[in-house]
C-alpha positions as CSV (number, residue, x, y, z in Angstrom):
1,M,109.9,80.4,59.7
2,M,110.6,80.9,63.4
3,L,109.1,84.5,63.2
4,L,105.9,83.0,61.6
5,Q,105.7,80.4,64.4
6,A,106.1,83.1,67.2
7,L,103.4,85.2,65.5
8,T,101.1,82.2,65.4
9,D,101.8,81.3,69.1
10,S,101.2,84.9,70.2
11,T,97.8,85.0,68.2
12,V,96.7,81.8,69.8
13,A,97.7,83.0,73.3
14,A,96.0,86.4,72.9
15,P,92.6,85.1,73.7
16,V,93.9,83.5,76.8
17,A,95.5,86.6,78.0
18,D,92.3,88.5,77.5
19,Q,90.4,86.1,79.8
20,G,90.2,87.9,83.1
21,L,88.5,87.3,86.5
22,S,86.2,89.5,88.2
23,I,86.9,90.5,91.7
24,I,84.1,88.3,93.1
25,D,85.3,85.3,91.1
26,L,88.8,86.0,92.3
27,L,87.8,86.2,96.0
28,A,85.7,83.1,95.6
29,K,88.9,81.2,94.7
30,G,90.4,82.0,98.1
31,G,88.6,79.1,99.7
32,W,86.9,78.8,103.1
33,V,89.1,81.4,104.8
34,M,87.4,84.1,102.8
35,L,84.3,83.6,104.8
36,P,85.8,84.6,108.3
37,L,87.8,87.3,106.5
38,G,84.6,88.7,105.0
39,L,83.0,88.8,108.4
40,L,86.1,90.6,109.9
41,F,85.9,93.1,107.0
42,L,82.3,93.9,107.7
43,A,83.0,94.1,111.5
44,T,85.9,96.6,110.7
45,L,83.6,98.9,108.6
46,F,80.9,98.7,111.3
47,L,83.3,99.5,114.2
48,I,84.9,102.4,112.3
49,I,81.6,104.0,111.3
50,E,80.0,103.4,114.8
51,R,82.9,104.8,116.7
52,F,83.4,107.7,114.3
53,L,79.8,108.9,114.8
54,G,79.9,108.2,118.5
55,I,83.1,110.1,119.1
56,S,82.0,112.9,116.8
57,A,78.7,113.4,118.8
58,N,80.1,113.1,122.2
59,G,83.4,115.0,121.6
60,K,81.7,118.1,120.4
61,I,82.4,121.2,122.4
62,E,80.6,124.4,121.4
63,P,82.7,127.4,121.1
64,Q,80.5,129.5,123.5
65,F,79.6,126.7,125.9
66,V,82.5,127.2,128.3
67,D,82.2,130.9,128.2
68,N,78.5,130.8,129.0
69,V,79.1,128.5,131.9
70,K,81.8,130.8,133.2
71,D,79.5,133.7,133.0
72,F,76.8,132.0,135.0
73,I,79.3,130.9,137.7
74,Q,80.6,134.5,138.0
75,Q,77.1,135.7,138.4
76,G,76.5,133.0,141.1
77,N,73.8,131.4,139.0
78,L,74.8,127.8,139.4
79,K,71.4,126.4,138.6
80,S,71.6,127.8,135.1
81,A,75.1,126.7,134.7
82,E,74.2,123.1,135.5
83,S,71.1,123.3,133.2
84,L,73.3,124.6,130.5
85,C,75.6,121.7,130.9
86,R,72.8,119.1,131.1
87,N,71.4,120.4,127.8
88,Q,74.5,119.8,125.9
89,R,74.0,116.1,126.0
90,N,77.7,115.3,125.3
91,A,80.8,114.4,127.2
92,A,82.0,117.9,128.0
93,G,78.5,118.8,129.2
94,R,78.4,115.8,131.6
95,I,81.8,116.6,132.9
96,L,81.2,120.2,133.7
97,E,77.8,119.4,135.1
98,R,79.4,117.1,137.7
99,A,82.0,119.9,138.4
100,C,79.3,122.4,139.0
101,G,77.7,120.2,141.5
102,R,80.9,120.3,143.5
103,I,81.3,124.0,143.5
104,G,81.8,125.1,147.2
105,Y,84.1,122.2,147.9
106,P,88.0,122.7,147.8
107,I,89.5,123.2,144.3
108,K,91.4,119.9,144.7
109,D,88.2,118.0,145.2
110,I,86.7,119.6,142.0
111,E,89.8,118.8,140.0
112,T,89.6,115.2,141.1
113,T,85.9,115.1,140.0
114,I,86.8,116.5,136.6
115,E,89.7,114.0,136.2
116,N,87.5,111.0,137.2
117,A,84.6,112.1,135.0
118,S,87.0,112.7,132.1
119,Q,88.5,109.2,132.4
120,I,84.9,107.6,132.3
121,E,83.9,109.7,129.2
122,I,87.0,108.8,127.4
123,Q,86.4,105.2,128.1
124,R,83.0,105.5,126.8
125,M,84.2,107.0,123.6
126,E,86.7,104.3,123.1
127,G,83.9,101.7,123.4
128,N,84.6,98.8,121.1
129,L,87.6,100.5,119.5
130,P,90.1,97.9,120.9
131,Y,88.4,95.3,118.7
132,L,89.8,97.1,115.7
133,G,93.4,96.5,117.1
134,V,92.5,92.8,117.5
135,I,91.3,92.7,114.0
136,A,94.4,94.5,112.7
137,G,96.5,91.5,114.1
138,I,94.1,88.6,113.4
139,A,93.2,89.4,109.7
140,P,96.7,89.1,108.3
141,M,97.4,86.0,110.4
142,L,94.2,84.3,109.2
143,G,95.1,85.2,105.5
144,F,98.5,83.5,106.0
145,V,96.8,80.4,107.5
146,G,94.6,80.2,104.3
147,T,97.7,80.5,102.1
148,I,99.7,77.8,104.1
149,S,96.7,75.4,104.1
150,G,96.3,75.9,100.3
151,I,100.0,75.2,99.6
152,I,99.8,72.1,101.8
153,R,96.8,71.0,99.8
154,I,98.6,71.6,96.5
155,F,101.7,69.5,97.4
156,Y,99.5,66.8,98.8
157,D,97.6,66.6,95.4
158,I,101.0,66.4,93.7
159,S,102.2,63.6,95.8
160,I,99.0,61.7,95.1
161,S,98.9,62.3,91.3
162,N,102.6,62.3,90.7
163,D,101.9,65.2,88.3
164,F,104.6,67.9,89.0
165,N,103.4,70.6,86.5
166,I,104.6,74.2,87.1
167,S,101.4,75.6,85.6
168,T,99.3,73.6,88.0
169,I,101.4,74.8,91.0
170,A,101.4,78.5,89.8
171,G,97.6,78.3,89.4
172,G,97.0,77.0,92.8
173,M,99.5,79.3,94.3
174,Y,97.9,82.5,93.0
175,E,94.5,81.3,94.3
176,K,95.8,80.8,97.8
177,M,97.7,84.0,97.9
178,I,94.3,85.8,97.5
179,T,93.8,85.1,101.3
180,S,97.1,86.6,102.3
181,G,96.4,89.8,100.2
182,S,92.9,90.0,101.6
183,G,93.9,89.6,105.2
184,L,96.6,92.3,104.8
185,I,94.1,94.8,103.3
186,I,91.5,94.2,106.1
187,G,94.4,94.4,108.7
188,L,95.6,97.7,107.2
189,I,92.0,99.2,107.2
190,A,91.5,98.2,110.8
191,Y,95.0,99.5,111.8
192,A,94.4,102.8,110.2
193,G,90.9,103.1,111.6
194,Y,92.1,102.3,115.1
195,H,94.8,104.9,115.2
196,L,92.8,107.6,113.4
197,L,90.0,107.3,115.9
198,N,92.4,107.3,118.8
199,M,93.8,110.5,117.4
200,K,90.3,112.0,117.4
201,I,89.9,110.9,121.0
202,D,93.3,112.5,122.0
203,N,92.2,115.8,120.3
204,F,89.0,115.8,122.3
205,A,91.0,115.1,125.5
206,L,93.2,118.1,124.8
207,R,90.2,120.5,124.1
208,L,88.6,119.1,127.3
209,Q,91.7,119.8,129.3
210,M,91.7,123.4,128.0
211,A,88.0,123.8,128.9
212,A,88.5,122.4,132.4
213,S,91.4,124.7,132.9
214,D,89.3,127.7,132.1
215,F,86.5,126.4,134.4
216,L,88.8,126.0,137.4
217,D,90.3,129.5,136.7
218,V,87.0,131.2,137.1
219,L,86.3,129.4,140.4
220,Q,89.3,131.1,141.9
221,K,87.8,134.7,141.0
222,P,85.5,136.5,143.3
223,V,81.8,135.6,142.7
224,A,79.4,138.4,141.9
225,A,76.1,138.7,143.8
226,K,72.9,137.6,142.1
């Protein structure tokens, strides 16, 4: 008899278990906090894509670019060297163009010019990147605010209705925990994007340092006549 009752209960409960929620319906149950979280998510995607494209375009250094500049300088053809740098239309080209314009001054002055120009270009590459770090910290906190406010609301409703039902509490809790999960996911995406893009900038800075070192080395060699 008990076995028959258990089978009956499981049969009745089966349709309930099959009733699922779509992702959109689940997110909609998170409440008003999901709106700013959604905006932060869109901002995160925009910043990651925008900075990735910007860093990729400006951080490009052609394999033969530095060698061609060095050849022009050794030949004493500074105009062609500056023109080649200008046509690159990227950070390395702008930096070496300014360095070529300082040829004839002491090496120390040229080094200072390269360092200052490099700092400016790296700051341009970073652009709005710090906002990703801000989103990585704000999104989880905002998700927790949504969860806490939802829990407060649940217990307030219980105090008014005097209906302390575990199913009601559990249902309200899982709905409010959605904001915490969403905030953490957005924060993780922003955190990963921030550090991966910084790694890309660091890689460019290393390659730029190598190119600048080659450029300075050639300045200390005898210049051939035109």
